[in-house]
C-alpha positions in Angstrom: 65.7 -61.5 133.2 69.2 -60.1 133.1 72.4 -62.4 132.8 75.2 -62.0 135.5 78.3 -63.9 134.8 76.4 -66.3 132.6 73.6 -66.8 135.2 70.1 -65.5 134.7 68.4 -63.8 137.3 65.0 -61.7 137.7 65.7 -58.0 137.0 62.3 -57.4 139.1 63.6 -59.4 142.0 67.0 -57.8 141.7 65.2 -54.5 142.2 63.4 -55.7 145.1 66.6 -56.8 146.8 68.4 -53.5 146.2 65.1 -51.9 147.7 64.9 -54.1 150.6 68.8 -53.6 151.3 68.0 -49.9 151.3 65.2 -50.3 153.8 67.3 -52.5 156.1 70.3 -49.7 156.0 67.7 -46.9 156.6 66.1 -49.0 159.5 69.4 -49.1 161.4 70.1 -45.3 160.8 66.7 -44.5 162.2 67.0 -47.2 164.9 69.9 -45.4 166.2 68.3 -41.8 165.9 65.2 -43.3 167.9 67.3 -44.8 170.6 69.4 -41.5 171.1 66.4 -39.2 170.6 67.0 -37.5 174.0 70.4 -38.0 174.7 73.7 -37.6 172.8 74.9 -40.8 171.0 78.0 -42.3 171.6 78.6 -43.3 168.2 80.2 -41.3 165.4 78.5 -41.0 162.1 80.9 -43.3 160.2 80.3 -46.1 162.9 76.5 -45.9 162.4 76.9 -46.1 158.6 79.2 -48.9 159.0 76.8 -50.5 161.3 74.0 -49.9 159.0 75.9 -51.5 156.0 76.7 -54.8 158.0 73.1 -55.1 159.4 71.6 -54.7 155.8 74.1 -57.1 154.5 73.5 -59.7 157.0 69.7 -59.4 156.6 69.9 -59.4 152.8 72.2 -62.5 152.7 69.7 -64.2 155.1 66.7 -63.4 152.9 68.6 -64.9 149.8 69.5 -68.0 151.8 65.8 -68.6 152.7 64.6 -68.1 149.1 62.9 -64.7 149.3 64.4 -63.6 146.0 64.0 -66.9 144.3 61.4 -66.6 141.3 61.0 -70.1 140.5 59.4 -70.8 144.1 55.7 -71.8 143.8 52.8 -70.2 145.7 52.2 -73.3 147.7 55.8 -73.4 149.1 56.3 -69.5 149.5 54.7 -69.2 153.0 55.8 -65.4 153.3 55.4 -64.6 156.9 57.3 -67.8 157.8 60.0 -67.3 155.6 60.6 -63.9 156.8 60.7 -65.0 160.3 62.9 -67.7 160.0 65.2 -65.2 157.8 65.2 -62.7 160.7 65.9 -65.3 163.3 69.0 -66.5 161.3 70.2 -62.9 160.6 69.9 -62.0 164.5 71.9 -65.1 165.4 74.5 -64.2 162.9 74.7 -60.5 164.0 75.0 -61.7 167.4 77.9 -64.0 166.3 79.6 -61.0 164.5 79.3 -58.6 167.5 80.7 -61.3 169.8 83.5 -62.3 167.3 84.4 -58.5 166.4 83.4 -56.3 169.4 84.6 -53.0 167.4 81.6 -53.5 165.4 78.9 -53.9 168.4 75.8 -51.8 168.5 73.6 -51.3 171.6 70.8 -54.1 172.1 68.2 -51.3 172.0 69.3 -49.9 168.7 69.3 -53.5 167.2 65.7 -54.0 168.6 64.5 -50.8 166.9 66.2 -51.7 163.8 64.9 -55.2 163.6 61.5 -54.1 164.4 61.6 -51.1 161.6 63.1 -53.5 159.2 60.4 -56.3 159.5 57.6 -53.6 159.1 59.2 -52.0 156.3 59.7 -55.3 154.5 56.3 -56.3 154.9 55.0 -53.0 153.4 57.5 -53.4 150.8 56.7 -56.9 149.9 52.7 -56.1 150.0 53.2 -53.2 147.3 55.6 -55.6 145.2 53.1 -58.3 145.0 50.4 -56.0 143.8 52.8 -54.4 141.5 54.5 -57.7 140.3 51.0 -58.9 139.0 50.7 -56.0 136.5 50.9 -57.3 133.2 52.8 -54.4 131.9 55.9 -56.0 134.0 55.8 -59.1 132.1 57.4 -59.7 128.6 54.9 -60.4 125.9 55.7 -63.7 124.1 54.5 -64.6 120.7 54.8 -68.3 120.0 55.5 -69.7 116.6 53.6 -73.3 116.8 50.4 -74.4 118.6 51.1 -78.0 119.4 52.4 -80.1 122.2 55.5 -78.0 123.0 53.6 -74.6 122.7 51.2 -76.0 125.5 54.1 -76.9 127.6 55.7 -73.5 127.3 52.2 -71.8 128.1 51.9 -74.2 131.3 55.4 -73.8 132.5 54.5 -70.3 134.0 51.5 -71.1 135.8 52.7 -71.9 139.5 55.3 -68.9 140.0 54.5 -66.1 142.1 56.0 -63.8 139.6 55.1 -64.5 136.2 58.0 -63.1 133.9 56.2 -63.4 130.8 52.8 -63.8 129.2 52.1 -65.7 126.0 49.7 -63.3 123.9 49.4 -65.6 120.9 50.3 -68.7 119.1 51.0 -68.9 115.5 49.8 -72.4 114.1 51.9 -73.9 111.3 50.2 -75.5 108.2 49.7 -79.2 108.8 50.8 -79.3 112.2 48.5 -80.6 115.2 47.4 -78.0 117.5 47.0 -78.4 121.1 46.7 -74.8 122.2 43.2 -73.3 123.1 41.6 -71.6 120.2 41.5 -68.4 122.1 45.3 -68.1 122.1 45.5 -68.6 118.3 46.4 -65.8 115.8 43.0 -65.3 114.0 42.8 -65.5 110.2 45.8 -65.1 107.5 47.6 -62.1 109.0 51.3 -61.1 108.7 53.5 -61.9 111.6 54.9 -58.6 111.9 51.2 -57.1 111.9 50.5 -59.4 114.8 53.7 -58.3 116.7 52.7 -54.8 116.3 49.0 -55.2 117.3 50.0 -57.1 120.4 52.9 -55.1 121.3 55.1 -58.4 121.0 58.5 -58.2 122.9 59.6 -61.7 121.9 59.1 -64.6 119.4 59.8 -68.0 120.7 60.0 -70.8 118.2 58.2 -73.9 119.5 57.5 -76.4 116.8 57.0 -80.3 117.5 58.7 -81.2 114.4 62.2 -79.6 113.6 61.3 -80.2 109.8 58.5 -77.9 110.2 58.3 -75.0 107.5 58.9 -71.9 109.5 57.7 -68.4 107.9 61.4 -67.4 107.7 60.9 -63.9 105.6 58.4 -63.0 108.2 60.5 -63.7 110.9 63.4 -61.9 109.1 61.0 -58.8 109.1 60.4 -59.1 113.0 64.0 -59.5 113.6 64.9 -56.3 111.6 62.1 -54.4 113.2 63.9 -54.9 116.5 62.1 -58.2 118.1 64.1 -60.9 119.5 63.5 -64.4 118.1 64.9 -67.3 120.2 64.5 -71.0 120.0 63.0 -73.1 122.9 66.3 -74.1 124.3 67.4 -70.6 124.9 64.0 -69.8 126.3 63.9 -72.4 128.9 67.6 -71.6 129.9 66.7 -68.1 130.6 63.4 -68.6 132.1 63.5 -71.8 134.3 67.5 -72.2 134.6 67.6 -75.7 132.8 68.9 -77.3 129.7 65.6 -78.8 128.3 66.5 -82.5 127.2 63.5 -82.7 125.0 64.8 -80.1 122.7 68.4 -80.6 122.5 70.5 -81.9 119.8 73.9 -83.0 119.3 75.4 -79.8 117.4 73.9 -77.5 120.0 76.7 -78.7 122.4 79.3 -77.7 119.5 78.0 -74.3 118.8 76.6 -73.0 122.0 78.4 -70.9 124.3 79.5 -72.2 128.0 81.1 -75.1 129.0 84.3 -73.3 129.7 86.6 -74.7 132.3 90.3 -75.4 133.3 92.8 -72.9 133.9 92.2 -70.1 136.2 88.6 -71.3 136.7 89.6 -74.6 138.0 92.2 -72.8 140.5 89.6 -70.3 141.5 86.9 -73.3 142.2 89.6 -75.0 144.2 90.3 -72.2 146.6 86.7 -71.8 147.1 86.1 -75.4 147.9 88.8 -75.4 150.5 87.7 -72.2 152.0 84.2 -73.3 152.3 84.9 -76.7 153.4 87.0 -75.4 156.2 84.4 -72.8 157.3 81.8 -75.5 157.2 83.6 -77.7 159.4 84.4 -75.0 161.7 80.6 -74.4 162.2 79.4 -78.1 161.9 81.8 -79.9 164.3 79.5 -79.8 167.3 76.6 -81.1 165.1 78.9 -83.9 163.4 79.7 -84.9 167.3 76.1 -85.0 168.2 75.5 -87.2 165.1 78.1 -89.5 165.9 76.9 -89.9 169.7 73.4 -90.6 168.4 74.4 -93.1 165.9 76.6 -95.0 168.4 73.8 -94.9 171.0 71.0 -96.3 168.6 73.4 -99.0 167.4 74.4 -99.7 170.9 77.9 -99.1 170.0 78.2 -102.1 167.5 77.3 -100.6 164.1 79.8 -98.4 162.2 79.3 -94.6 162.1 80.6 -93.8 158.7 79.4 -95.4 155.5 81.5 -95.8 152.5 80.1 -95.9 149.1 81.4 -95.9 145.7 80.2 -93.1 143.4 81.0 -92.0 139.9 83.2 -88.5 139.8 84.7 -86.2 137.4 85.3 -87.9 134.0 83.7 -91.1 135.0 86.2 -91.9 137.5 84.9 -93.8 140.7 85.7 -92.8 144.3 84.6 -93.6 147.6 82.3 -91.1 149.4 81.9 -90.7 153.1 78.6 -90.2 155.1 77.2 -90.6 158.3 75.5 -94.1 158.4 71.7 -93.5 158.2 70.4 -96.9 157.2 70.6 -100.4 159.0 73.7 -102.5 158.4 71.7 -104.9 156.2 70.0 -102.2 154.0 71.4 -103.6 150.9 71.4 -107.2 151.7 68.7 -107.8 148.8 70.8 -105.7 146.1 71.3 -102.2 145.4 68.2 -99.9 145.0 67.7 -96.1 145.3 66.3 -94.6 148.4 62.7 -93.7 148.3 60.3 -91.7 150.6 59.6 -93.4 154.0 62.5 -95.9 153.1 62.0 -98.5 155.8 65.9 -99.3 155.8 66.3 -95.7 157.4 67.0 -95.7 161.0 65.4 -93.3 163.4 68.6 -91.2 163.7 69.2 -91.6 159.8 65.7 -89.9 159.3 66.7 -86.9 161.3 70.0 -86.5 159.9 68.9 -87.2 156.3 66.1 -84.5 156.7 68.7 -81.8 157.5 71.5 -83.2 155.3 73.7 -83.8 158.2 74.7 -87.3 156.9 76.4 -85.5 154.1 78.8 -83.6 156.4 81.8 -86.2 156.2 82.0 -85.3 152.5 84.0 -82.2 153.6 86.9 -84.7 153.6 86.2 -85.9 149.9 86.1 -82.1 149.0 89.6 -81.5 150.8 91.1 -84.5 149.1 89.8 -83.2 145.9 87.6 -86.1 145.0 84.6 -83.8 145.1 83.8 -79.9 144.9 81.7 -78.0 147.5 79.3 -77.3 144.4 78.4 -79.6 141.7 76.2 -82.3 140.5 75.3 -84.9 143.1 77.6 -88.1 142.7 75.5 -91.2 141.6 76.5 -94.7 142.2 77.8 -96.7 139.3 75.0 -99.2 139.0 72.5 -96.5 138.5 74.9 -94.3 136.3 75.2 -97.2 133.6 71.4 -97.7 133.8 70.4 -94.2 133.4 73.0 -93.7 130.5 71.5 -96.4 128.5 68.0 -94.6 128.3 68.7 -90.8 129.3 70.5 -88.9 126.5 73.7 -86.9 127.5 73.5 -88.2 131.0 77.2 -88.7 131.2 77.7 -85.0 130.5 77.2 -84.2 134.1 80.5 -85.9 134.8 82.3 -83.2 133.0 82.9 -81.4 136.5 83.5 -82.7 139.9 80.5 -83.9 142.0 79.4 -81.5 144.8 78.2 -81.8 148.5 75.4 -79.4 147.2 74.4 -78.1 143.4 71.9 -76.5 141.5 69.6 -79.6 141.0 69.4 -79.9 144.8 68.4 -76.4 145.2 66.0 -76.6 142.4 64.3 -79.8 142.4 63.3 -82.3 145.1 64.9 -85.9 145.8 64.7 -88.2 142.8 64.1 -91.8 143.0 63.2 -92.6 139.5 64.2 -92.2 136.0 61.9 -89.4 135.6 63.4 -87.4 138.7 66.9 -88.0 137.3 65.9 -86.6 133.8 64.6 -83.6 135.5 67.7 -83.1 137.9 69.9 -83.8 134.7 68.4 -80.5 133.1 69.7 -78.6 135.8 73.0 -80.1 136.2 73.6 -79.5 132.6 72.7 -75.9 133.2 75.3 -75.6 136.1 78.0 -77.4 133.7 77.2 -75.1 130.8 77.1 -71.6 132.9 79.6 -72.3 135.9 80.9 -69.3 137.4 82.0 -67.9 140.9 79.0 -66.1 141.1 76.7 -69.2 140.5 78.8 -71.1 143.0 78.4 -68.6 145.8 74.6 -68.2 145.0 74.2 -71.9 145.4 76.2 -72.0 148.7 73.9 -69.1 150.1 70.7 -70.8 148.9 71.9 -74.1 150.5 70.5 -72.6 153.8 67.0 -72.9 152.5 67.7 -76.6 151.3 68.8 -77.5 155.0 65.9 -75.6 156.9 63.2 -76.9 154.5 64.8 -80.4 154.3 64.3 -80.1 150.5 65.5 -83.2 148.5 66.1 -85.1 151.8 65.1 -88.9 151.9 
């Protein structure tokens, strides 16, 4: 993993991104050469290079948006051929729009077809080689865990479902008097010096994962390993890097005080506001036809009697309430029996509402909230005051997510499905805290691009 503007990304997937960008660039170059194999080209070399850059950039951005470089995606949700097909379809539409809007960049249709064919073939070959290569254990960071209890077992399990496993736990060091939950085959055998274990197993990093913070650690041996050049980190830092969360189970008050991050204000606030306005206006320009169709559909379903928009009080930045706008997706008597969270197969949702919720179209009126300054384009999703008060009583640090403006989309929406109970609220809070701690323009742009995947796959929609 490497850190870019405070956000952790996989160095392996970054390498794959660069390789595939090169494949796309070369595909356009060779697509041009194949098209003009027997006749003279009417394009200059400079024009072909520019067209190749545009082609590679659009395809690469589409791949990012569809989630093809997201390490945290599980094997069951990947569906490689389907995602590649969707990505190429989106990219082709985007290229046609670019060529129509900017005729100076237009390339012959035959060249585009050749380029797409070569890119698709090249990407499949590269992905096949990548997944064979990525499974090699020599690519994975070798971890020694100090502790063999519940938290050590959780750490081991956290890596099981990923397509590309960024680390492997080579051994666990049980502490005297502590409960052991890890399988015996993973335990360090016999009384051995920690540094010797590190050398024998070629350990890259030591992670402290003890169930009781009062446990006595082998500090002298850990210091020897540190001097030897082995990184020693705590579980909070490990999960922040590997899972892009702030793990609530291991958090403590002094961590907030001494940890890096949580910076804001000044130029960052001005920068974020500019991005909010630009992104909202761009989304409005693209989505207004869909918004018009939604309005017509709601009117027809309600026989021109029910309201189109729905106003709801939500908690915003610094715990200030505001009215959020949404297209109405439930019956007008949805809360006649009191406030409750939406759930899967909620019988209060209308037929039109089910469709617009699936593709997040019901959230589009919140563009106005962003332009007004109540919300940001990217941030934790705003929650209702009733639920905030309830969660704040039982979930530690819940109100810390209100340090920034809520958003139309966010890191938790990208990484975790829709939540309808306290457990889900805890999981999403861990992603929200990661965003609040590590906010940057780079992270915002990453989330905005990845939101394509959220919309197309209907993630988090109920």
